N, C-alpha and C positions, 0 to 999 in steps of 0.2 A: 211671771205673769199669773195673776190670780184668776182662775177660771171656775172657781167652785160653784158659782151661780149661773154659768153660761151653758147654752146648748150649742151643738155643732152648727146649727143654722145661724148663729151669731157671728160665725167666723167667715172671713173672706180668703179664699184659696187662690194663689197664683203660682203656676209652674213656669220656671224659666229654664230653657235649654239653650246652652251656648255651644255653637258648632263651628269648627274650624272652617275658614274660608267663606266664600259667597255661595250659599246654596239656595238663594231666593227662588231661582228658576227651577230647582229640583225639589222644592219643598213638598210637592205632591207625592214624592216617592217615600215619604216617611209618614207612617201612621202612628199617631200618638193615642194610645188607648187609655185604659183606666189606671188610676193610681190607688194602690191598696196600702193603707196604714195598718201596721201590724205591731202589736206589743204582746208577747207571749201568746196566749190563746185568743186575745181580743182583736177584732178587725173592723175596719170601716173602709168602704170603697167610694171614690168619687170619680166621675167620668167627665173629662173636659170636652166641651163642644164649641169653644170659641177661641180662636188663636190669632195672633198677629206676628208677622215675620219681618224682621228688620236687619239689614246688613250694616255693620259698622266698619267702614273702610279703614279708619285709623288703627283699629285692633285686628282687622282681617277676621272678624267673627260674625256669624249670623246668630241672632237671638230670636228664638221662638217663645213668645209669651202666651200662655194659655190660662184661661179663667174658668172657674167653676161657678156658673151663675146662681144667684140666690134662689131663683124660682125653682131650681131642681130639688131643693129641700122639701117643697110642697109635694112633689112626686114621691120623695122618700117617705114622708109621713103617711101618705096613702099606701105605700108599700108595694104597689103593683109593679111598676117598671123595674125597680131595683131588685125585688125578690125574684123576678123572672130572669133578669140578666145576670145576677150574681147570687145564685141559690146557696153557695157555700159560705157567703159572707154573713156574719152574725150582726153586723152594724152595732156592736156593743162597746166600741172603744170610746171612753168618755173624754170630754174636752180636756180634763185635767191631765190626761196621759198622752195627748197628741204630740206634744213636744218631745216625748221619749220614744216614740214609735219609729220603726223602720218604715221608710217610704219607698215602695217598690212600684215601678212604672212598667207597664206593658208597652213595648215599642215593636214596630214591625216595619220592614222596608229594606230597600236596596241602596241606602245612602252610602256613598263612598267616602264621605268626610268623617272626621273624628269628632265625636261629641266630647267637648272639653269639660262640661259640667252640667249637672241637672240639679236644680234647687227648688224647693217648695217654700214659698213665703206664705205664712199664715198671719192674718191680721185680725185683731179683735176690735180695735178702735184706733184713733189717731196716735195714741201713745203706747199701745200694747201690741207687739208683734214678735215673731221669731222666724229664723231661717233654718232649714234643715236640708241636708243632702238627700238626694234621691238616687237609687240604684235600679238597675234593670233586673227583670225576673231571673235571667240566666245567672247573675251574680248572687242573687238571694238563694237560689235553689242549690248552688254548689257548695 
């Protein structure tokens, strides 16, 4: 993926959580927080605020699909909300390095089901995209 002339606001981010069993009714017990992309000392944080929950009976999994809306990049350019909420983040991870970053998600809740996978899909256009595994903060810090 050639991203040399792209900015982060050109990308579309989708977070997919695949959870064992039918947790549609318990979805409110899981808080999906911010996702931090980290490569060495460079960081970038995105915060998902829109999600859809679907149970797939044939696979016995619930998929939570979260989106990072494009209008949030306007807030980021202004700097106010993100500098206040994430003061330690430098927001200096370039688009060319996003595919090589560790993607670390902050999750909280009393969900009793097993999270089978967490995947970040990053899409630039109809022909250019990549998938990356996501881990929880507890895994990253250990």
